[in-house]
N, C-alpha and C positions, 0 to 999 in steps of 0.2 A: 604591308607590314602586319604581322600577326598581332592579335589582341594582347597576348601576353607580353610581346615586345613593347607595344605602346604603353601598357600599364607599367612595365619596368622603367621605361624612360620617364614617365610622369612622376613616379616615385622618386627617381634620381633627381629630377629638376626641383621637386618640392623639398627634398632633403638638402640640396645645395642652397636653395633659397633660404631655408631656415638657418643654415649655418652662417650665411653672409648677411642676414637681416640684422640691422643694428639694434642693440638693446636700448633700454631707456637711457636717455642722455641726462647726466647729472647737471642740474642748474647750479650756477655759482651761488654760494651762500655769503651773506654779509649781514651786519647788524648796524642799526643806529645806536649811537651813544648820546643820550639826550639829557644827561645830568651835568650839573655845573662842576662837580668834582670828578676828575679823571684819575681813577685808581682801580685798575682791573684786578679783581681778587682771584683766588685760586679756582673757585668754582666757575667763574666767568671764563677764565683762561682755559679750563678743561673743555668747556663747551665750544670755545673758538677752535681749539685744536681738533676736537672730535668731529666737528662739522666742516673742517678744512676751510675755515673762513680766512680769506686773504685780504679783505679790506673792511675798514670801519668807517661809517659816516658819522663824524663827531661834530656835535654842535659847539662852535667856538664862542658865539655870543649872539645876543638878540639886538635888534635895533628898533627903537620906538620913538614916537614924537613926544617931546617934553613940552607941554602946553605953557608951563610957567617960564621956561627959558626960551621958548619959541625956536627950538632946534632939535635936530635928530641926535639921539644919544645912544651909545652902546649900553647894554645891560647884561647881567648874568654871564659875565665873561668866564671862560673855562679856567679852572685851576688845576694844573698838573701836579698831583701829589706823588704819583708813582707810574712812570711809563717805561722805565728801564728794562723790565722783564716782559714787555709786550712782544708777543710772537708775531702779531699782524704788522706788516711793514708798509702797508698802503693805507693812507688816511685821506678821506675826502672831507675837508672842513665844510661845515654847514652854518649858514647864517639865517636865522628867522627874522623876517622884517614884517612888522604889523602893517596892515592895509592903511591905517590912518597916517602912517609915516608919509605916504604919498598923497594923502588927502590934504595935509596941512603944510607941507614943506614947499619951498619954491624951487624952480628949476636950478637955480644957482646952488642951493643947498644940496640938492640931489647930485649935482655934478661934483661938488666938493666931497660928497660922501664916497664916491668911487675911490678916490685916493686914500681916504681914511680907512675904508674897508680893507684894501690891499695891505696897507701899512700894519693894521692890527692883526690881520691874518698871518702875515709874515713874522710878526713878533711872537705869536703863539707857536707857529711852526718851529721856530728856532729853539723852543723849549723841549721839543721831542728829541729822543736820542738819534745819533747818527744812523743812517741806513733807512730811516723812514722816508717815504716819498709821498708827494702830494700832487697827483696828476690832474686834479680837478677841484673846483670850488662849487658848492651847491647853495642856491638861494631858495628859501622857502617863504613864499608870500601868496596868500589867497587873494589875488587881485580881483577887482570888480570893474564894471564898465567905466566908472568915474575915475579909476586910478590906472587903467590899462596903459594909456599913452605915457604917463610919467614913469611907470614901472618898466615898461619895455624900453623906453629911452635910457633909463638907468642901466638896464641889462646890456644894451648895445654898447654903451660907454665902458662898462665893466669888461665885457667880452673883448673889446679891442685892447684894453690894458693887459688882460690875462694872456691873450695870444702872444704878446711880446715876451711873456714869462713862460711860454710853452705849457700853458695850463688851460684846460677846457672849462667851460661853464655848464653847469647842470642846474635844472630847476625842478621844482615839484609841480605835479599836475593833479588836480582834483577830478573827480568823476564828472562833474558838470562841465568842466573844461575839456575833458576827453570827448564828451558826447557832442559838443558844439564848438569845434575849433574856429569855424567861420564867424560865429557870433562873439565868442570870448576872446578870440585872437590866439596866435601861437607865439610863445615867447621866443625872442632871438637868442637862442642858446644852442649848444652842441648836442645835448641830449637831455632827457627828463626822467623822472621817476613817478610812476602812477601810484598815488596814495590810496590803496584799496582798503579804506576803513573810515569810520565816522560817517556812515551813509544813511542811518535810520533817523527817526524823529526823536531826538534826544529829549525834547520837552514834553512828550506825551507819555503818560503813565502806562498806556496800553502797548507802547512800543516793545516788541520782544527783545531786541538787542540792537542798540544804535551803533555799536562798534562794528559789527559785521552782520548785516541783514541782506542776504543774497537776493531775496525777493525785491527789496528796494533798489538793488544795484542793476537789475536786468534792463530797465529802460535806458540806462546810460551806456550799455555795452553794445556797440554796433560793429559788425564784421568788416571794418575798414581800417586801414593803417592810419595812425596819427602822424602828422607831418614830422614829428621828432622821434628819434629812436628812443624807446622806453625800457626801463627796468621796472621792477615791481616791488612795492613795499607792502608787507602784510603785518597785521597786529598780533602781538602776543601779550598785551597788557590787559589790565582789568581796572575797573573803577566802580564806585557806587554813585548812583544818581539819586540825590536827595530831593524829596517832594514835601512841600508844606502847604496845607490848605489848597491842594489841587494844582500848585505851581511848582515847577522845577526851580530850585534855588541854588543848588551847589553840586559840584562834583567832588567826590572823595576818592583820591587816587589810590591805586594799589590795594583796593578792598577785595577781600575774598569772602564767600559765604561762611567759611569756617570761623572767621573772626566774630561774626554775628551769632553763630550757633553756640559759641563758647560762653556767651553772656546771657543772663536772664533778663537783661534790659531790652532784648529784641525778641520778637516772636515771628517765626517763619510763616508766611502766608502761602508760599510756593517755593520751589528750590532756589529761585532767584529774587524773591520779593519778601520784604520784611516790614514790620511795623515796630516803631519804638514804643516800648511799654513803660519806660521810665526815662525822664530827661537825664542826659549824660554826655560825656565827651566821647567822640569817635574819631580816632586818628587826628586829634587836635581840633576837630570841628564840634561845636556844641550842638547837639540835636535834642529836639523837644519831644515829649510824649505825644504820640499819634502821628509823628512824622513818618513818611513812607520812604523806603529805600529799595531801589532796583539795582541789583548787582549784575554787572555786565562783564563778560569776557568772551573772546572768540572761541568757538568750539572747533576742535581739530578737524572733525569731519566736514564742517562748513568751509574751513580753509582749503581742504583737499578738493571739495566740490567746486570751489571758486576757480581753480586752475583751468579746468576744461572750458569754463565759460569765458576765460580771458584769452585762450589760445588764438582766436581769430585776430585779436589785436596784435599779438606778437608774431603772427605769421610763421609759427614753428621755428623761429630763429632762436639762437641762444640768448638768454637774458639772465640777469642776476635777481635773486629774491633777497630783499633786505628786510630783516625782521625788526620790528619796532616794539621793544627796545632792549638793549643789553642791561640786565639788572639781575643780581643774584637772587633777590626775593621772587622774581618771576620764574627764573630757571629752576628753582627748587621744586616748583609744582609742575614742571614740564620735563618729562624724561627725554633723553637723547632721541630715542626711536621716534617719538612723536614729531619732533622737529625734523629729523632726518628724512622722514617720509615725504616731506614737502618738496624735497629737492630732486626727486626722480619722477 
């Protein structure tokens, strides 16, 4: 075969390969809705439509231990004020359960909780318009070694009940649980969501960003599959971390640097660090002169850099990215294109 013929065939093969090589695969987009009042406004609806969101993870209620009553009680139950115009037709109800709920309650109380949870979830589901489906239920609990057995037993009992209702069980997984499944245990669930945020040292003033600190995340990311199929939760929220006399004392949710820059009561020490120059109220929290505030929010570039780091965990399979959380105030500072870039 002549050199020219070989070269022509090589070019043809490369051209055909380029034509048939798959482009970037779009990851499914979803949001957490973590507010007590459910009323998706026009801006939120626009983002849901633009990002082609097909499902919402909606917190239905919390469960906590009431020390006075010596029982497990629901709190912060979802209030549906407007769901008729919701374009998303798949809802994953979420329940946040405090770790102390399993530290203090008895096995009998935990078993009774299974039926109460299902009953309360079904009551809230019935308030959504026709056509909305609820294929799974998610439990959010940061269990510890002392509560693992009780929590896993509760999950097993709940999963058995849900299977009869043709509903799957989902659980949240933290980074330390991802890194050490043999030590922390693997929840008896159908699948999980890796919560890829809150990974830095919140209580240290020197911490650059406790919401999303890629350097701090590296030790937890190991190139092996977790026993549960996982989706991924990424942060888009912000907060202020308030320090007084060298101690972290309070989180101030939804705080942006612009809020502090607009007031003479705060002096900027760096783009994300401020000192209170005059005692005042800040988002309902009274702050004192000389208090320090570190404003934290995930940087888009860090979110994008996180995805290649996480690929070994997902083994190049399709997965959903769930943004925490759906809130008009957050979306106003985040253009479509910035979020859209995360899904390719």
